[in-house]
C-alpha positions in Angstrom: 10.6 -15.7 -23.8 14.0 -16.1 -22.3 14.8 -12.6 -23.3 12.4 -11.4 -20.6 14.8 -12.7 -17.9 17.8 -10.8 -19.1 17.0 -7.3 -17.8 16.3 -8.7 -14.3 19.4 -10.9 -14.3 21.7 -8.0 -15.2 20.2 -5.8 -12.5 20.3 -8.5 -9.9 23.9 -9.3 -10.8 25.1 -5.7 -10.7 23.0 -3.9 -8.2 20.1 -5.7 -6.7 17.4 -3.3 -5.5 13.8 -3.7 -4.2 12.4 -2.6 -7.6 14.4 -5.3 -9.4 13.2 -8.0 -6.9 9.6 -6.9 -7.4 10.0 -6.9 -11.2 11.6 -10.4 -11.1 8.6 -11.7 -9.0 6.1 -10.1 -11.4 7.7 -11.6 -14.5 7.8 -15.0 -12.8 4.1 -14.8 -11.9 3.4 -13.8 -15.5 5.3 -16.8 -16.8 3.6 -19.2 -14.4 0.2 -18.0 -15.7 1.2 -17.8 -19.3 3.1 -21.0 -19.9 0.2 -23.4 -19.1 -2.1 -21.2 -21.3 0.4 -21.4 -24.2 0.9 -25.1 -23.8 -2.9 -25.7 -23.9 -3.1 -23.7 -27.2 -2.0 -26.8 -29.2 0.8 -27.9 -31.4 3.1 -25.5 -33.0 3.0 -23.0 -30.1 5.5 -22.1 -27.4 6.8 -25.2 -25.8 4.7 -27.8 -27.7 6.7 -28.0 -30.9 9.0 -30.6 -29.4 8.5 -34.3 -30.2 9.1 -37.5 -28.3 9.9 -37.5 -24.6 11.0 -33.9 -24.5 7.4 -32.7 -24.3 7.0 -33.7 -20.6 10.4 -32.3 -19.7 9.7 -29.0 -21.3 6.2 -28.8 -19.7 7.7 -29.4 -16.3 10.5 -26.9 -16.9 8.0 -24.3 -18.1 6.5 -24.4 -14.6 9.5 -25.3 -12.4 11.9 -22.6 -13.6 9.5 -19.6 -13.1 8.4 -21.1 -9.8 12.0 -21.3 -8.7 12.6 -17.7 -9.9 9.6 -16.5 -7.9 10.9 -18.2 -4.8 14.3 -16.6 -5.3 12.7 -13.2 -6.0 10.6 -13.3 -2.9 13.6 -14.4 -0.8 15.7 -11.6 -2.2 12.9 -9.1 -1.5 12.6 -10.3 2.1 16.4 -10.0 2.6 16.4 -6.5 1.0 13.6 -5.4 3.4 15.5 -6.9 6.4 18.7 -5.2 5.3 17.1 -1.8 4.8 15.2 -2.1 8.1 18.5 -2.8 10.0 20.2 0.1 8.2 17.7 2.7 9.5 
């Protein structure tokens, strides 16, 4: 699942464009929807194979990290819109 972040990260690092911000936001929303569904699927699935106290931490991270990425993507999109509006 972490591989889904790499294309956006490379594009955001090299040349951030509106399309990249939108793609980052879309992937973040998909992860926010998908992670709870996968966690509810039961043991042995994505994020639930951990034992001990890690389960709660992994569960929180599976929501917090995509939520943070979504906030950053929306912020970047807003800044990109502001920059392109001032350039015209």
